[in-house]
C-alpha positions as CSV (number, residue, x, y, z in Angstrom):
1,X,-100.6,-42.0,106.9
2,X,-98.5,-43.5,104.3
3,X,-101.3,-43.4,102.3
4,X,-101.9,-39.9,102.4
5,X,-98.2,-39.1,101.1
6,X,-98.5,-41.3,98.3
7,X,-101.9,-40.0,97.0
8,X,-101.5,-38.3,94.1
9,X,-97.9,-37.3,95.3
10,X,-95.9,-39.7,93.9
11,X,-94.2,-37.3,91.9
12,X,-93.6,-34.6,93.8
13,X,-92.8,-36.9,96.0
14,X,-89.7,-38.0,93.7
15,X,-88.7,-34.7,93.4
16,X,-89.1,-33.8,97.1
17,X,-86.7,-36.7,98.1
18,X,-84.7,-35.8,95.1
19,X,-83.7,-31.9,96.1
20,X,-83.5,-32.9,99.7
21,X,-80.8,-35.2,99.0
22,X,-79.0,-33.0,97.0
23,X,-79.8,-30.4,99.3
24,X,-78.3,-32.2,102.3
25,X,-75.0,-33.1,100.2
26,X,-74.6,-29.8,99.1
27,X,-75.1,-28.5,102.8
28,X,-72.4,-31.5,104.3
29,X,-70.5,-30.6,101.8
30,X,-69.3,-27.1,102.5
31,X,-67.4,-28.7,105.0
32,X,-64.9,-30.1,102.4
33,X,-65.2,-27.0,100.7
34,X,-63.6,-25.2,103.7
35,X,-61.3,-28.0,104.1
36,X,-60.0,-26.5,100.6
37,X,-60.4,-23.3,101.5
38,X,-58.4,-23.2,104.5
39,X,-55.7,-25.5,103.1
40,X,-55.6,-22.8,100.5
41,X,-55.1,-19.9,102.7
42,X,-52.4,-21.9,104.4
43,X,-50.7,-22.4,101.3
44,X,-51.0,-18.5,100.2
45,X,-49.8,-17.8,103.3
46,X,-46.4,-19.7,103.1
47,X,-45.9,-19.5,99.3
48,X,-47.0,-15.9,99.1
49,X,-49.2,-17.4,95.7
50,X,-52.8,-16.0,95.6
51,X,-54.0,-17.9,92.3
52,X,-54.9,-21.1,94.0
53,X,-56.8,-18.8,96.7
54,X,-58.8,-17.0,94.2
55,X,-59.8,-20.2,92.1
56,X,-60.9,-21.7,95.5
57,X,-62.8,-19.0,96.1
58,X,-64.5,-18.7,92.8
59,X,-65.6,-22.5,93.1
60,X,-67.1,-21.6,96.7
61,X,-68.8,-18.8,95.1
62,X,-70.7,-20.8,92.2
63,X,-71.3,-23.6,94.9
64,X,-72.8,-21.4,97.0
65,X,-75.2,-19.8,94.1
66,X,-76.0,-23.5,93.6
67,X,-76.7,-25.0,96.4
68,X,-79.2,-21.7,97.3
69,X,-81.0,-22.8,94.1
70,X,-81.1,-26.3,95.0
71,X,-82.7,-24.9,98.4
72,X,-85.1,-22.8,96.8
73,X,-86.6,-25.8,94.7
74,X,-86.5,-27.9,97.6
75,X,-88.5,-25.6,100.2
76,X,-91.3,-25.0,96.8
77,X,-91.6,-28.6,96.3
78,X,-91.8,-29.3,100.4
79,X,-94.5,-26.6,100.9
80,X,-96.4,-28.2,97.4
81,X,-96.5,-31.7,98.7
82,X,-97.3,-30.5,101.9
83,X,-100.3,-28.5,100.8
84,X,-101.7,-31.8,98.9
85,X,-101.0,-34.0,101.8
86,X,-102.9,-31.5,104.3
87,X,-106.0,-30.6,101.4
88,X,-106.4,-34.5,101.3
89,X,-106.1,-35.3,104.8
90,X,-109.3,-32.1,105.8
91,X,-111.1,-33.4,102.7
92,X,-111.1,-37.3,103.9
93,X,-112.0,-35.9,107.7
94,X,-114.8,-33.8,106.3
95,X,-116.0,-36.4,103.9
96,X,-116.3,-39.0,107.1
97,X,-118.1,-36.8,109.4
98,X,-120.4,-35.9,106.5
99,X,-121.0,-39.6,106.5
100,X,-121.9,-40.1,110.0
101,X,-126.1,-40.7,110.8
102,X,-126.8,-37.9,113.1
103,X,-127.2,-39.6,116.0
104,X,-123.4,-41.1,115.4
105,X,-122.6,-37.2,115.0
106,X,-124.6,-36.2,118.7
107,X,-122.2,-38.5,120.6
108,X,-119.2,-36.6,119.9
109,X,-118.8,-32.9,120.8
110,X,-118.7,-30.7,118.0
111,X,-115.7,-28.9,119.9
112,X,-114.0,-31.9,119.4
113,X,-113.9,-32.0,115.7
114,X,-113.2,-28.0,116.0
115,X,-109.7,-29.1,117.9
116,X,-109.2,-31.5,115.3
117,X,-109.5,-29.3,112.5
118,X,-107.5,-26.6,114.0
119,X,-104.8,-26.9,116.7
120,X,-104.2,-30.9,115.9
121,X,-104.1,-31.1,112.3
122,X,-101.5,-28.5,113.1
123,X,-99.7,-30.4,115.1
124,X,-99.9,-33.3,112.6
125,X,-98.4,-31.1,110.1
126,X,-95.4,-30.0,112.4
127,X,-94.2,-33.0,114.1
128,X,-95.8,-35.6,111.5
129,X,-95.0,-34.2,107.8
130,X,-92.5,-31.4,108.2
131,X,-90.5,-33.6,111.0
132,X,-90.8,-36.9,108.7
133,X,-88.9,-35.0,106.0
134,X,-86.6,-33.5,108.4
135,X,-85.7,-36.9,109.7
136,X,-85.2,-38.1,106.0
137,X,-82.7,-35.1,106.2
138,X,-80.8,-36.0,109.4
139,X,-80.4,-39.5,108.5
140,X,-78.7,-38.7,104.8
141,X,-76.8,-35.7,106.5
142,X,-75.2,-38.4,109.0
143,X,-74.7,-41.2,106.3
144,X,-72.9,-38.1,103.5
145,X,-70.6,-36.8,106.7
146,X,-69.4,-40.6,107.9
147,X,-68.6,-41.0,104.6
148,X,-66.9,-37.4,104.3
149,X,-64.8,-38.5,108.0
150,X,-63.6,-41.4,107.2
151,X,-62.3,-40.1,103.9
152,X,-60.7,-37.3,105.9
153,X,-59.6,-40.2,108.6
154,X,-61.4,-43.6,109.5
155,X,-60.2,-43.4,113.2
156,X,-62.3,-40.1,113.5
157,X,-65.0,-41.2,111.6
158,X,-65.1,-44.5,114.1
159,X,-64.9,-42.1,117.0
160,X,-67.3,-39.7,115.8
161,X,-69.9,-43.0,115.2
162,X,-69.1,-44.1,118.7
163,X,-69.7,-40.8,120.3
164,X,-73.1,-39.7,118.5
165,X,-74.9,-42.4,120.2
166,X,-74.5,-40.9,124.0
167,X,-76.7,-37.9,123.2
168,X,-78.6,-39.9,120.6
169,X,-80.0,-42.0,123.6
170,X,-81.1,-39.3,125.8
171,X,-84.2,-38.3,124.0
172,X,-85.6,-42.1,124.0
173,X,-85.9,-41.7,127.7
174,X,-88.5,-38.9,127.2
175,X,-90.6,-40.8,124.8
176,X,-93.7,-42.3,126.2
177,X,-94.3,-39.0,128.6
178,X,-94.4,-36.9,125.1
179,X,-96.5,-39.1,123.8
180,X,-98.8,-39.0,127.0
181,X,-98.5,-35.2,127.2
182,X,-99.5,-34.8,123.8
183,X,-102.6,-36.7,124.4
184,X,-103.2,-34.3,127.3
185,X,-102.5,-31.1,125.4
186,X,-105.3,-32.5,123.0
187,X,-108.0,-33.4,125.4
188,X,-107.1,-30.0,127.4
189,X,-107.4,-28.1,124.3
190,X,-110.9,-30.0,123.7
191,X,-112.2,-29.1,127.1
192,X,-111.3,-25.7,126.6
193,X,-113.1,-24.9,123.1
194,X,-116.2,-26.5,124.7
195,X,-116.3,-23.8,127.3
196,X,-115.7,-21.4,125.3
197,X,-118.5,-22.8,122.5
198,X,-120.9,-22.9,125.9
199,X,-120.3,-19.4,126.4
200,X,-120.3,-17.9,123.3
201,X,-123.7,-20.0,122.8
202,X,-125.2,-19.2,126.1
203,X,-124.3,-15.7,126.4
204,X,-128.0,-15.0,126.7
205,X,-128.4,-17.1,129.6
206,X,-125.2,-16.0,131.2
207,X,-126.9,-12.7,131.0
208,X,-130.2,-13.1,132.3
209,X,-128.9,-14.8,135.2
210,X,-125.7,-13.3,135.9
211,X,-123.5,-15.7,136.6
212,X,-120.6,-14.2,134.2
213,X,-118.1,-14.0,137.5
214,X,-118.8,-18.5,137.3
215,X,-118.2,-18.6,133.8
216,X,-115.3,-16.4,134.0
217,X,-114.1,-19.0,136.5
218,X,-114.8,-22.1,135.0
219,X,-112.9,-20.4,131.4
220,X,-110.0,-19.9,133.9
221,X,-110.3,-23.2,135.2
222,X,-110.2,-24.6,131.4
223,X,-107.5,-22.0,130.2
224,X,-105.4,-23.1,132.9
225,X,-105.3,-26.8,132.4
226,X,-104.7,-26.1,128.9
227,X,-101.6,-23.9,129.8
228,X,-99.9,-26.2,132.1
229,X,-100.9,-29.1,130.0
230,X,-98.4,-27.2,127.2
231,X,-96.1,-26.3,130.3
232,X,-95.6,-29.2,131.1
233,X,-94.9,-30.5,127.6
234,X,-92.5,-27.7,127.2
235,X,-90.7,-28.6,130.3
236,X,-90.4,-32.3,129.5
237,X,-88.8,-30.9,126.3
238,X,-86.5,-28.3,128.1
239,X,-85.2,-31.5,130.0
240,X,-84.9,-33.3,126.6
241,X,-82.7,-30.6,124.6
242,X,-80.5,-29.5,127.6
243,X,-79.2,-33.1,128.6
244,X,-78.9,-33.9,125.0
245,X,-77.2,-30.5,123.9
246,X,-74.6,-31.0,126.9
247,X,-73.7,-34.3,126.0
248,X,-73.7,-33.2,122.0
249,X,-71.3,-30.3,122.8
250,X,-69.5,-32.4,125.3
251,X,-68.5,-34.9,122.3
252,X,-67.5,-32.4,120.2
253,X,-65.1,-30.7,122.3
254,X,-63.6,-34.6,122.6
255,X,-63.2,-34.5,118.8
256,X,-62.0,-31.4,118.4
257,X,-59.1,-31.8,121.0
258,X,-58.3,-35.5,119.2
259,X,-58.2,-33.9,116.1
260,X,-55.7,-31.2,117.7
261,X,-53.3,-33.8,119.0
262,X,-53.5,-35.5,115.4
263,X,-52.7,-32.4,113.9
264,X,-49.8,-31.7,116.1
265,X,-48.1,-35.1,115.2
266,X,-48.9,-34.0,111.7
267,X,-51.3,-36.8,110.5
268,X,-53.9,-34.0,109.3
269,X,-54.0,-30.7,108.1
270,X,-55.2,-27.3,109.7
271,X,-58.3,-27.4,106.7
272,X,-58.9,-31.2,108.0
273,X,-59.4,-29.9,111.8
274,X,-62.3,-27.4,110.3
275,X,-63.6,-30.2,108.0
276,X,-63.3,-32.4,110.8
277,X,-65.6,-29.9,113.1
278,X,-68.0,-29.2,110.6
279,X,-68.1,-33.0,110.2
280,X,-69.0,-34.0,112.9
281,X,-71.3,-31.7,113.7
282,X,-73.2,-33.1,110.9
283,X,-73.0,-36.4,112.3
284,X,-74.1,-35.5,116.4
285,X,-76.5,-32.6,116.3
286,X,-78.6,-33.9,113.6
287,X,-78.2,-37.7,115.6
288,X,-79.5,-36.0,118.8
289,X,-82.1,-34.4,116.6
290,X,-83.0,-37.7,115.0
291,X,-84.0,-39.2,118.4
292,X,-86.1,-36.2,119.6
293,X,-87.4,-36.2,116.2
294,X,-88.8,-39.8,116.8
295,X,-90.0,-38.9,119.9
296,X,-92.2,-36.5,118.1
297,X,-93.2,-38.5,115.7
298,X,-94.8,-41.3,118.6
299,X,-96.1,-38.1,120.3
300,X,-98.5,-37.6,117.0
301,X,-99.9,-40.8,117.8
302,X,-103.1,-39.6,119.7
303,X,-103.2,-37.1,116.4
304,X,-103.5,-39.9,113.9
305,X,-105.4,-42.2,116.2
306,X,-108.5,-39.0,116.6
307,X,-108.3,-38.6,112.6
308,X,-108.9,-42.6,112.0
309,X,-111.9,-42.7,114.3
310,X,-113.3,-39.7,112.3
311,X,-113.0,-40.7,108.8
312,X,-112.9,-44.6,109.5
313,X,-116.2,-45.2,111.6
314,X,-118.2,-43.5,109.4
315,X,-120.8,-45.2,107.1
316,X,-120.9,-45.0,103.2
317,X,-123.3,-42.2,102.6
318,X,-127.2,-44.3,102.3
319,X,-124.7,-47.8,101.4
320,X,-123.7,-46.4,98.2
321,X,-127.3,-46.2,97.1
322,X,-129.2,-43.3,95.9
323,X,-132.3,-42.1,98.3
324,X,-135.8,-43.3,97.0
325,X,-138.6,-41.1,96.2
326,X,-141.9,-42.4,97.5
327,X,-144.3,-43.5,94.9
328,X,-146.5,-45.6,97.0
329,X,-146.5,-46.0,100.4
330,X,-144.2,-46.1,103.4
331,X,-145.1,-49.0,105.9
332,X,-143.6,-49.1,109.7
333,X,-143.9,-52.6,110.6
334,X,-143.0,-53.2,114.5
335,X,-140.5,-50.2,114.8
336,X,-138.9,-50.0,118.2
337,X,-136.4,-47.3,119.4
338,X,-134.8,-46.5,122.5
339,X,-132.2,-43.9,123.7
340,X,-129.8,-45.7,125.4
341,X,-131.8,-47.9,128.1
342,X,-134.3,-45.8,127.4
343,X,-137.1,-47.4,125.6
344,X,-138.8,-43.9,123.1
345,X,-141.0,-46.2,120.5
346,X,-142.9,-49.4,120.6
347,X,-143.8,-51.6,118.2
348,X,-145.3,-49.1,116.1
349,X,-147.0,-50.2,113.1
350,X,-148.5,-48.3,110.4
351,X,-148.5,-46.9,107.1
352,X,-148.8,-43.6,105.2
353,X,-150.1,-43.7,101.3
354,X,-148.7,-41.6,99.0
355,X,-149.8,-38.1,98.7
356,X,-152.1,-38.1,101.3
357,X,-151.5,-35.8,104.7
358,X,-151.0,-37.0,108.3
359,X,-150.8,-35.2,111.5
360,X,-149.0,-36.8,114.3
361,X,-150.2,-35.2,118.1
362,X,-149.3,-36.1,121.5
363,X,-147.8,-35.0,124.8
364,X,-144.8,-34.1,125.1
365,X,-142.3,-36.8,125.1
366,X,-144.5,-39.1,123.4
367,X,-142.4,-40.0,120.5
368,X,-143.6,-37.9,118.0
369,X,-140.4,-35.9,117.1
370,X,-138.2,-39.4,117.4
371,X,-140.7,-41.0,114.8
372,X,-139.9,-38.4,112.4
373,X,-136.3,-38.2,113.0
374,X,-136.2,-42.3,112.1
375,X,-138.4,-41.2,109.0
376,X,-135.8,-38.9,107.9
377,X,-132.8,-41.2,108.4
378,X,-131.2,-40.0,111.5
379,X,-131.2,-43.2,113.6
380,X,-130.5,-46.6,111.8
381,X,-130.3,-48.3,115.3
382,X,-134.1,-49.2,115.5
383,X,-135.7,-52.6,115.5
384,X,-138.0,-53.4,112.9
385,X,-138.3,-52.1,109.8
386,X,-139.1,-48.8,107.8
387,X,-140.4,-49.9,104.2
388,X,-140.4,-47.3,101.0
389,X,-142.5,-49.2,98.4
390,X,-141.7,-52.6,99.8
391,X,-138.2,-51.8,99.7
392,X,-137.7,-52.4,103.2
393,X,-134.8,-49.8,105.2
394,X,-134.4,-47.5,102.4
395,X,-133.7,-44.2,102.9
396,X,-136.2,-41.8,101.2
397,X,-135.6,-38.6,99.3
398,X,-137.6,-36.2,101.7
399,X,-138.2,-32.3,102.5
400,X,-137.7,-31.8,106.3
401,X,-138.7,-28.6,108.5
402,X,-138.0,-28.6,112.2
403,X,-138.8,-26.3,114.9
404,X,-134.8,-25.7,115.3
405,X,-133.3,-23.5,112.0
406,X,-130.1,-23.8,111.3
407,X,-128.5,-21.0,108.9
408,X,-125.3,-20.8,107.0
409,X,-123.4,-17.8,107.5
410,X,-124.0,-17.0,103.8
411,X,-127.0,-15.2,101.3
412,X,-130.8,-15.9,102.3
413,X,-130.1,-17.2,98.5
414,X,-128.0,-20.0,99.4
415,X,-129.8,-20.7,102.7
416,X,-132.9,-21.1,100.4
417,X,-131.7,-23.0,97.7
418,X,-128.7,-24.5,99.1
419,X,-126.7,-23.9,96.8
420,X,-128.3,-25.6,94.2
421,X,-128.9,-23.5,90.7
422,X,-132.9,-22.4,90.1
423,X,-134.5,-20.4,87.6
424,X,-135.6,-16.9,89.4
425,X,-139.4,-17.7,88.5
426,X,-139.3,-21.0,90.5
427,X,-137.0,-19.2,93.2
428,X,-139.7,-16.4,93.7
429,X,-142.4,-18.7,93.8
430,X,-141.3,-20.3,97.0
431,X,-140.4,-17.0,98.5
432,X,-143.7,-16.5,97.7
433,X,-145.4,-19.4,99.2
434,X,-143.4,-19.1,102.4
435,X,-144.7,-15.9,102.9
436,X,-141.3,-14.6,103.0
437,X,-141.6,-11.7,100.2
438,X,-141.8,-8.9,102.2
439,X,-139.3,-9.5,104.6
440,X,-137.1,-10.3,101.2
441,X,-138.1,-6.9,99.8
442,X,-137.3,-4.7,102.9
443,X,-133.7,-6.3,102.8
444,X,-130.9,-3.9,101.5
445,X,-129.3,-6.6,99.4
446,X,-132.4,-8.5,98.5
447,X,-131.9,-12.6,98.2
448,X,-128.2,-11.9,98.5
449,X,-128.2,-10.5,101.8
450,X,-126.4,-12.0,104.2
451,X,-127.8,-13.6,107.3
452,X,-124.9,-13.4,109.7
453,X,-123.9,-16.4,111.9
454,X,-127.2,-18.8,112.2
455,X,-129.3,-16.0,111.0
456,X,-128.8,-13.6,113.6
457,X,-130.7,-10.6,111.9
458,X,-133.7,-12.2,111.3
459,X,-136.6,-13.4,114.1
460,X,-137.4,-16.8,114.9
461,X,-140.7,-16.4,112.3
462,X,-138.6,-15.5,109.4
463,X,-135.7,-18.1,110.0
464,X,-138.8,-20.7,109.7
465,X,-140.0,-19.4,106.8
466,X,-136.8,-19.6,104.8
467,X,-136.7,-22.7,105.9
468,X,-140.3,-23.6,105.0
469,X,-139.6,-21.8,101.1
470,X,-136.3,-24.0,101.5
471,X,-138.5,-27.5,101.8
472,X,-140.5,-26.1,99.2
473,X,-137.9,-25.4,96.6
474,X,-136.0,-28.9,97.2
475,X,-140.3,-30.2,96.5
476,X,-139.9,-33.4,96.9
477,X,-142.6,-36.5,97.2
478,X,-142.3,-36.5,101.5
479,X,-142.6,-33.7,103.5
480,X,-141.6,-34.3,107.3
481,X,-142.7,-31.5,109.1
482,X,-141.7,-31.2,113.4
483,X,-143.7,-28.4,114.9
484,X,-142.8,-26.0,111.3
485,X,-144.8,-23.0,111.8
486,X,-144.2,-22.9,115.6
487,X,-142.7,-19.8,115.5
488,X,-145.1,-18.0,113.1
489,X,-148.1,-16.3,113.9
490,X,-151.6,-17.7,113.7
491,X,-152.6,-16.3,110.1
492,X,-149.2,-16.8,108.8
493,X,-149.5,-20.4,109.9
494,X,-152.6,-21.7,108.5
495,X,-151.8,-20.1,105.0
496,X,-148.4,-21.8,105.1
497,X,-150.1,-25.2,106.5
498,X,-152.7,-24.5,103.8
499,X,-150.5,-24.3,101.3
500,X,-148.4,-27.3,102.3
501,X,-151.8,-29.3,102.8
502,X,-152.9,-28.5,98.9
503,X,-149.5,-29.6,97.4
504,X,-150.4,-32.4,95.0
505,X,-148.2,-35.2,94.5
506,X,-146.8,-35.0,97.8
507,X,-147.5,-37.2,101.0
508,X,-146.6,-34.9,104.0
509,X,-146.3,-35.9,107.6
510,X,-146.3,-33.2,110.6
511,X,-145.8,-32.9,114.4
512,X,-148.0,-30.3,115.6
513,X,-149.1,-29.0,118.4
514,X,-151.5,-26.1,117.5
515,X,-155.1,-28.2,117.4
516,X,-156.9,-26.2,115.1
517,X,-160.1,-27.3,113.6
518,X,-159.9,-25.9,110.4
519,X,-156.1,-27.5,109.3
520,X,-156.7,-30.8,111.5
521,X,-160.0,-31.8,109.4
522,X,-157.6,-31.1,106.1
523,X,-155.2,-34.2,107.1
524,X,-156.5,-37.7,105.9
525,X,-155.5,-39.0,109.2
526,X,-154.1,-38.2,112.3
527,X,-152.3,-40.4,114.5
528,X,-152.2,-40.0,118.1
529,X,-149.2,-41.1,120.0
530,X,-148.5,-41.9,124.2
531,X,-145.4,-43.3,125.4
532,X,-144.3,-44.5,122.2
533,X,-146.9,-46.2,121.2
534,X,-149.5,-44.7,118.1
535,X,-153.1,-45.4,120.8
536,X,-155.6,-43.9,118.2
537,X,-155.7,-43.0,114.6
538,X,-158.2,-41.6,112.3
539,X,-159.8,-38.2,110.9
540,X,-160.4,-35.2,113.0
541,X,-164.1,-36.1,113.0
542,X,-164.0,-39.8,114.2
543,X,-161.3,-38.8,116.6
544,X,-163.6,-36.3,118.7
545,X,-166.6,-38.8,118.3
546,X,-164.3,-41.5,120.2
547,X,-163.6,-39.2,123.5
548,X,-160.4,-40.8,123.9
549,X,-156.6,-39.4,123.9
550,X,-157.2,-37.1,121.3
551,X,-160.5,-35.7,122.5
552,X,-158.6,-35.1,126.0
553,X,-156.1,-33.2,123.7
554,X,-158.3,-31.2,121.8
555,X,-159.8,-30.2,125.0
556,X,-156.5,-29.1,126.7
557,X,-155.5,-27.3,123.9
558,X,-152.2,-28.9,123.2
559,X,-150.1,-31.9,122.9
């Protein structure tokens, strides 16, 4: 975590340390002023002269004003520094997530990342960053207080230093347990977020199958585990603070008794007793808190490990190279891929020429969509190679339209343009070609209408049209379509398919279940997949004449 403290933050850190030191020195110095103020009061009582008391009171008022200003600037610099650090950490985590391959991201439940960004980073801010500053303040405070105690009376200083070790040792007994409890809270919080996500995401299923009572019970179970883990940590902290405070108060009573004995023998003044009481409190209480703070610092380790994993397990996007536009040939050479121990693609060898249109057909589970995902760069842990214009394993710049459409909680415009700037006429043409014009015209704010969470206000077909407009606007040399028109009516689906097939200088590879002869005849080549292999290929007419796998699929009317 050290790099986050120093990243573009050195000037703030120096200022913060300076003001934190001045603040601590000023806070501890109050005990010395009280010492002189009490002695001035005693002198005024015995002598009847108030001038010394007034001078001391004036100094105290000026001191209080100055200390207040120091604390004000210290808090502002502290807040600015923590904001900068936390923003940088959040940016690093998000960069790490966005740099992951889709296959890597899918292996981690998204609820874990939500927990990290919300609860766990809050723990990091409180128990690491703010706690670290508090530890520095405690150390400086103890050092200054010890120096002042030595100045007032060396023997009392030695006794205070020895006594403060008693309460400071107690929190060390709980360090390991606190670390385990923090890890348990993190896991329970992630499980709880998963439960909430499942309930909200699967609400339609819950209602349709009337399992509300079951899901309510599962929620209660997850919530109970989370609250129990937090209660266990709070219980441990209660024991820690209870025992340490008991020891701390006992030690302070002991030192006050010794001070009383010294005062009775005329060794120190009444003002010194007050000052020693204040200063021993500045030594013993911070010493006790210091140990507890170090325990909290260790308890943050699971959060730091989670942040490290989120950032360091990622790749550099495209191996720090740009995606390549396909210009001539996309070639698959002995391509194989497995989900775990289950083979999905087996020694696939074929090629796609620039500007031509290809369809991939086959039964469900034959590997069609997986092949498309590999071409899209979603998976990299395959054997064999994908070559683009002779370059092996180079990611290709492409437009992808899949069956499952995701829309951001933003305007229709931003969901189509993906936050890029396009001329109005270019955007309008993409909307028209996607068959979305009529839908846009009926929206109250047109393209600037918000789609709401994942496009709740749109039908499946309308969402698919938005995705098609997005791909048409992006207009890359390679189009990948995975059941892109599945949610559209036959007439609209054919219109959009004809639009895409009619695009010049665009290579199109489409996975399809709809085997319409008038559309299939427009593809330059059709690949038929079965059990992870390409078992047939050719034009529509050639495959129909073979009376093989494609003919059977076509006769059945589905792939």
